[in-house]
C-alpha positions in Angstrom: 6.3 9.5 15.1 9.5 10.6 13.2 9.7 13.9 11.3 9.1 13.8 7.5 12.4 13.8 5.5 10.7 16.0 2.9 7.6 18.3 3.1 6.3 20.2 0.2 3.8 22.9 0.9 2.0 24.9 -1.7 4.8 24.4 -4.2 4.4 26.0 -7.6 6.7 26.4 -10.6 5.4 28.7 -13.4 7.3 29.5 -16.6 7.0 32.7 -18.6 5.8 32.1 -22.2 6.3 34.7 -25.0 3.5 35.0 -27.5 3.7 36.7 -30.9 5.8 39.6 -32.0 4.6 41.8 -29.2 6.0 39.4 -26.7 3.0 39.3 -24.5 3.9 37.3 -21.4 1.8 34.3 -20.4 2.2 31.8 -17.6 2.7 28.1 -18.0 1.7 26.6 -14.7 3.8 23.4 -14.8 3.4 22.8 -11.1 0.7 24.5 -9.1 0.1 24.5 -5.4 1.4 21.0 -4.6 1.4 19.5 -1.0 2.8 16.2 0.2 5.3 14.7 2.6 7.7 11.7 2.6 8.8 9.9 5.7 12.3 8.3 6.3 12.5 4.9 4.5 9.3 5.6 2.6 8.6 5.6 -1.2 6.1 8.0 -2.7 4.9 7.2 -6.2 4.0 10.0 -8.6 1.9 9.2 -11.6 0.0 11.1 -14.4 0.0 11.6 -18.1 3.0 12.9 -20.0 3.3 16.7 -19.6 1.5 16.8 -16.3 4.5 18.3 -14.4 5.9 15.2 -12.7 9.5 15.8 -13.8 9.3 19.5 -13.3 8.2 18.9 -9.7 11.1 16.6 -9.1 13.6 19.1 -10.6 12.1 21.9 -8.5 12.5 20.0 -5.3 16.2 19.4 -5.9 16.4 23.1 -6.9 17.4 22.6 -10.5 14.5 25.0 -11.0 13.8 27.8 -8.6 10.3 27.5 -7.3 7.8 30.3 -8.0 6.1 30.0 -4.6 5.6 27.6 -1.8 8.0 25.8 0.6 10.4 22.9 0.3 11.4 21.6 3.8 14.1 19.0 3.8 15.1 17.4 7.1 13.5 20.2 9.0 15.3 22.9 7.0 13.5 25.3 4.5 15.6 25.1 1.3 13.2 27.0 -0.9 15.3 30.2 -1.2 18.7 28.8 -0.5 21.4 30.2 -2.8 23.2 27.7 -5.0 26.5 28.1 -3.1 24.7 27.1 0.1 23.0 24.0 -1.4 26.2 21.8 -1.5 25.5 20.1 1.8 21.8 19.5 0.9 22.7 18.1 -2.5 25.0 15.6 -0.8 22.0 14.2 1.0 19.4 14.7 -1.8 20.2 13.1 -5.2 18.3 12.5 -8.5 18.3 9.6 -11.0 17.4 11.0 -14.4 15.1 9.4 -17.0 17.5 8.9 -19.9 20.7 6.9 -19.1 22.0 7.8 -22.5 21.9 11.5 -21.9 22.8 11.6 -18.2 26.3 10.1 -18.6 29.2 12.0 -20.1 30.5 9.8 -23.1 34.0 11.3 -22.7 34.4 10.0 -19.1 35.1 6.5 -18.0 32.6 4.8 -15.6 35.1 5.2 -12.8 35.4 8.9 -13.3 31.6 9.3 -13.7 30.9 7.6 -10.3 33.9 9.3 -8.6 32.9 12.8 -9.7 30.5 13.5 -6.9 33.2 12.5 -4.4 35.7 14.8 -6.1 33.2 17.7 -5.9 32.6 17.2 -2.2 36.3 16.5 -1.4 35.6 13.0 0.0 38.1 10.2 0.5 41.6 9.8 -0.9 42.2 8.8 -4.6 42.8 5.2 -3.5 39.7 5.2 -1.3 37.6 6.6 -4.1 38.7 3.9 -6.4 37.7 1.2 -3.9 34.4 2.9 -3.3 33.6 3.1 -7.0 34.4 -0.6 -7.3 32.1 -1.4 -4.3 29.3 0.7 -5.8 29.6 -1.1 -9.1 29.2 -4.4 -7.3 26.3 -3.0 -5.3 24.3 -2.3 -8.6 25.2 -5.6 -10.1 28.2 -4.7 -12.3 31.8 -5.8 -12.2 34.6 -3.9 -10.5 36.7 -4.0 -13.7 34.0 -2.0 -15.6 35.7 1.0 -13.9 37.9 1.5 -17.0 35.1 1.3 -19.7 33.1 4.1 -21.3 29.2 4.5 -21.3 28.9 3.5 -24.9 30.2 0.0 -24.1 27.1 -0.8 -22.0 23.5 -1.6 -22.6 20.6 0.7 -21.5 20.0 -1.3 -18.3 23.7 -1.2 -17.4 23.9 2.5 -18.0 21.0 3.1 -15.7 22.8 0.9 -13.1 25.8 3.2 -13.5 23.6 6.2 -13.0 22.3 4.7 -9.8 25.8 3.9 -8.6 26.8 7.6 -9.2 23.7 8.7 -7.2 24.7 6.4 -4.3 28.3 7.7 -4.2 27.5 10.3 -1.5 25.3 8.0 0.7 22.2 10.2 0.1 19.1 9.9 2.4 16.6 10.9 -0.3 16.6 10.2 -4.1 14.2 11.4 -6.7 13.8 8.7 -9.4 12.6 10.5 -12.5 11.1 7.7 -14.6 14.3 5.6 -14.2 12.8 2.5 -16.0 10.7 4.0 -18.8 13.5 3.6 -21.4 14.3 0.0 -20.5 13.0 -3.4 -21.5 10.4 -5.0 -19.2 12.8 -7.6 -17.8 15.4 -4.9 -17.1 12.7 -2.7 -15.4 12.1 -5.5 -12.9 15.8 -5.8 -12.1 16.2 -2.0 -11.5 13.1 -1.9 -9.3 14.3 -4.8 -7.3 17.7 -3.1 -7.0 16.1 0.1 -5.7 14.1 -1.9 -3.2 17.1 -3.8 -1.9 19.1 -0.6 -1.5 16.1 0.9 0.5 15.9 -2.2 2.7 19.7 -2.0 3.4 20.1 1.8 3.9 16.6 3.1 4.9 16.7 5.6 2.0 13.6 7.5 0.9 12.4 7.8 -2.7 10.1 10.0 -4.8 9.4 7.5 -7.7 8.1 9.1 -10.8 6.7 6.7 -13.4 3.9 6.0 -16.0 3.6 2.3 -15.2 0.9 2.1 -12.4 1.7 -1.5 -11.8 5.3 -0.8 -11.0 4.3 2.2 -8.8 1.9 0.0 -6.8 4.6 -2.5 -6.2 7.3 -0.1 -5.0 5.3 2.7 -3.3 3.9 3.3 0.2 1.8 6.2 -1.0 0.9 7.7 -4.3 0.2 11.1 -5.8 -1.9 11.5 -9.0 -1.0 14.7 -11.0 -3.0 16.3 -13.8 -1.9 19.6 -15.5 0.4 20.5 -12.6 -2.1 19.8 -9.9 -2.4 17.0 -7.4 -5.8 15.4 -8.0 -5.5 12.6 -5.4 -2.9 11.7 -2.7 -2.9 8.9 -0.2 -1.8 5.4 0.8 -1.1 3.3 -2.3 -3.4 0.4 -1.5 -6.2 2.7 -0.5 -6.0 4.6 -3.8 -5.7 1.5 -5.9 -8.4 -0.4 -4.2 -10.9 2.4 -3.9 -10.0 5.5 -6.1 -12.0 8.6 -5.4 -11.1 11.1 -8.2 -12.6 10.4 -11.7 -9.1 10.9 -13.2 -7.6 8.3 -10.9 -10.4 5.9 -11.8 -9.7 6.4 -15.5 -5.9 5.8 -15.1 -6.4 2.6 -13.1 -9.0 1.3 -15.6 -6.2 1.3 -18.2 -3.8 -0.9 -16.1 -3.5 -4.3 -17.8 -4.8 -7.4 -15.9 -2.9 -10.7 -16.3 -6.1 -12.8 -15.9 -8.0 -13.0 -19.3 -11.4 -13.5 -17.6 -11.0 -10.5 -15.3 -9.7 -8.4 -18.2 -12.8 -9.1 -20.2 -15.1 -8.1 -17.3 -13.1 -5.0 -16.5 -14.7 -1.7 -17.6 -12.3 0.7 -19.4 -13.0 4.4 -18.8 -12.3 6.3 -22.0 -11.6 10.0 -21.4 -13.2 12.2 -24.0 -13.1 16.0 -24.6 -10.3 18.5 -24.9 -7.4 18.8 -22.5 -7.4 22.3 -20.8 -4.6 24.5 -22.0 -1.8 24.7 -19.4 -0.9 28.2 -20.4 -3.0 30.7 -18.3 -5.5 28.0 -17.3 -9.0 29.1 -16.2 -10.0 29.3 -12.5 -12.0 26.1 -12.8 -11.6 22.4 -12.5 -8.8 21.5 -14.9 -10.3 18.1 -15.5 -13.9 19.3 -16.1 -13.7 19.0 -19.9 -13.0 15.3 -19.7 -15.1 14.3 -16.7 -18.4 12.5 -16.9 -19.3 13.7 -13.4 -18.9 17.5 -14.1 -21.6 20.0 -13.1 -22.0 23.7 -13.1 -19.6 24.5 -10.3 -16.8 22.6 -12.0 -16.7 25.3 -14.7 -16.8 28.2 -12.1 -14.0 27.6 -9.6 -11.1 25.3 -8.8 -11.9 22.6 -6.3 -10.0 22.6 -3.0 -8.4 19.5 -1.6 -10.7 17.6 0.7 -9.2 15.4 3.4 -11.1 12.0 3.5 -9.6 9.9 6.3 -6.0 11.0 5.4 -6.6 10.9 1.6 -6.6 14.3 -0.2 -8.9 14.6 -3.2 -9.4 17.7 -5.3 -12.9 17.3 -6.7 -16.1 19.3 -6.3 -18.1 16.1 -5.7 -16.4 15.7 -2.3 -16.6 19.4 -1.3 -20.3 19.4 -2.0 -20.7 16.1 -0.1 -19.1 17.5 3.0 -20.9 20.8 2.8 -24.2 19.0 2.5 -23.2 16.8 5.5 -22.6 20.0 7.5 -26.0 21.3 6.6 -25.0 23.5 3.7 -27.2 24.3 0.7 -25.1 22.5 -2.0 -26.3 19.0 -2.8 -23.9 16.2 -4.0 -24.4 15.3 -7.6 -23.3 11.7 -8.4 -24.0 9.3 -11.3 -22.5 6.5 -9.2 -23.5 6.5 -5.5 -20.7 3.9 -4.8 -18.0 6.5 -5.5 -18.1 7.6 -1.8 -16.9 4.5 0.1 -15.7 6.4 3.2 
């Protein structure tokens, strides 16, 4: 088996928060103890509610943010503490598509200059070769070579995102973090961008970390999926396994909200409505962060954070499963379930 192109181990990113006139420092745990890996040619989807830390995780991996703790291993090399000046070669191979195509393109630069800028920074190709490569990249993403002389404001939102993708591909990266690249686009344009990313992956073998809110799109494009909640990974595993048989109560609630195109099936589908207050992300308690909104919660959920349990290659952070396996090993804790079918192992 080939080595993972990216391995994240215990990765955390905490921000200092000042409170009041005395400036008492608190910790905002945007990303907390995350583990996952991505293989060459593979797409990992990352989903969760707004503010759960998905974009922060992506920015920490590419070292826009310095991690608080943990490891980022890219192509067998630990890049966690690499200095900025030593990250140039890594950034040539690891790129990022940002969420807002309106904000990620310099309005004072032509499309040709925007796409050629990474090549200028890395001193690649002659000026004439750069021009030909820019035109080729524009054709690759479905635009015309003569668009090279236009400015970003002359394009639609979908076209701007295509320009962003062309710029990302300028250095022939092996891994791209797609930070909600379709959320600001019309539905028809979303499908075009997703198909474009899939075609590029088929042709080049590139790997993606695909961050999105649309669980339908994530299922279509991803090989495996991670479900985040308040900076923590609640469930992580193969996409079809997670979608067909979700384990974590939060994953169940998210998937229950996915629209179904068949009216009959939609009427029969049971929507799980989450109630209760969201746990404050600043100095969170040492307890299950989802406990306030979970219908399966019990005493232990308010006492300690659940560890991740490996169920046939699927990681789940829920006390129901830690108690289940402890009971199976002869421990004193007993599993507490309202729904016995939740454990289809």
